[in-house]
C-alpha positions as CSV (number, residue, x, y, z in Angstrom):
1,M,30.2,44.7,13.6
2,N,30.6,47.9,11.5
3,K,29.3,51.3,13.0
4,K,27.0,52.1,10.4
5,D,25.3,48.8,10.5
6,F,23.3,50.5,13.7
7,C,22.5,53.5,11.9
8,V,19.0,54.5,10.7
9,T,18.0,58.2,9.7
10,T,15.0,60.4,10.6
11,K,13.1,59.3,7.4
12,Y,12.9,55.4,8.0
13,T,9.8,54.1,9.0
14,L,8.7,51.9,11.8
15,L,9.3,48.6,9.4
16,E,12.4,49.4,8.0
17,V,14.1,50.1,11.3
18,M,12.4,46.9,12.8
19,N,14.1,45.3,9.6
20,V,17.5,46.7,10.7
21,I,17.2,45.5,14.1
22,E,16.7,42.3,13.1
23,K,19.6,41.9,10.6
24,I,21.6,43.5,13.5
25,R,20.6,41.2,16.0
26,E,20.7,43.7,18.5
27,R,17.5,46.0,20.8
28,G,18.2,49.2,19.0
29,V,19.5,51.6,16.5
30,V,21.2,54.9,16.3
31,V,19.2,57.6,14.8
32,L,20.7,60.1,12.4
33,N,19.3,63.6,11.1
34,E,19.8,64.7,7.9
35,N,23.3,66.0,8.6
36,G,24.7,62.6,9.1
37,K,24.5,63.7,13.5
38,V,23.3,61.6,16.0
39,C,19.8,63.2,17.2
40,G,18.8,59.9,19.3
41,V,18.4,56.0,20.1
42,L,15.5,53.9,18.7
43,T,15.0,50.4,20.6
44,L,12.5,48.0,20.4
45,G,10.8,49.4,23.2
46,D,9.9,52.6,21.5
47,I,8.6,50.5,18.4
48,I,6.2,48.9,20.8
49,H,4.9,51.8,22.6
50,A,4.6,53.8,19.3
51,L,2.7,50.6,17.6
52,V,0.5,50.2,21.2
53,E,-0.5,54.2,20.5
54,G,-1.7,53.6,17.2
55,K,1.4,54.1,15.3
56,T,1.4,51.9,11.9
57,I,4.7,50.4,10.6
58,Y,4.9,52.5,7.9
59,A,4.8,55.7,10.2
60,S,8.3,57.7,10.2
61,I,10.3,57.6,13.1
62,E,11.3,61.3,13.0
63,K,8.8,62.1,16.0
64,L,9.5,59.4,17.7
65,T,13.3,60.1,18.4
66,K,14.0,61.6,21.6
67,P,16.6,64.5,21.8
68,S,18.1,63.3,25.4
69,F,20.3,59.7,25.4
70,I,22.7,58.5,26.9
71,Y,26.2,58.8,25.0
72,L,29.9,58.9,25.7
73,N,32.5,61.2,24.1
74,E,35.1,58.3,23.6
75,I,35.2,54.8,23.5
76,D,35.3,53.2,27.1
77,C,34.2,49.9,27.4
78,Q,34.6,50.0,31.4
79,K,32.6,53.3,31.8
80,A,30.2,51.9,29.3
81,F,29.7,48.5,31.3
82,A,29.0,51.0,34.5
83,I,26.4,52.5,32.7
84,F,24.8,49.1,31.3
85,Q,24.5,48.1,35.1
86,Q,22.7,51.3,35.9
87,K,20.3,51.8,33.4
88,N,18.1,49.8,30.9
89,I,19.4,50.4,27.7
90,S,20.1,48.5,24.5
91,L,23.1,50.4,23.1
92,I,25.4,53.6,23.8
93,P,26.7,55.5,20.9
94,V,29.9,57.1,21.3
95,I,29.8,60.9,19.6
96,D,32.1,63.3,18.8
97,E,31.7,67.0,19.9
98,N,29.8,67.6,16.7
99,N,27.4,65.1,17.5
100,Y,29.1,62.7,14.4
101,L,29.2,58.9,15.6
102,I,32.5,57.7,16.3
103,D,31.5,53.9,17.4
104,V,28.3,51.8,19.0
105,I,28.8,50.1,22.2
106,T,26.9,47.3,23.1
107,P,26.3,45.5,26.2
108,R,27.9,42.4,24.4
109,D,31.0,44.9,23.9
110,A,30.7,45.8,27.4
111,M,31.2,42.5,29.1
112,R,34.0,41.6,27.2
113,S,35.8,44.4,28.1
114,Q,35.4,42.7,32.0
115,N,37.2,39.7,31.0
């Protein structure tokens, strides 16, 4: 899958993010700021939490994205596999030193590397 398929911007609404997640059949997306830099990850769990707290499906995700998230600086599926085993996360963005997205590693990608 193309890394751009995983991307949304801070201007997206919860509904738009849910549509992207449904389209890519994953549990989360990578959020980019107005400069195209990675500023976080948003998961189905985050969306459910926001809805339970009273947000509407038309709420912007801008304030829902947390600045701390797990990422790698190089494509390393072995390392990603270990992270997926330790943490309960949906995907790992691979970003460069300027926070631009290089790739996205999913648990499925990490599992394939183990064979």
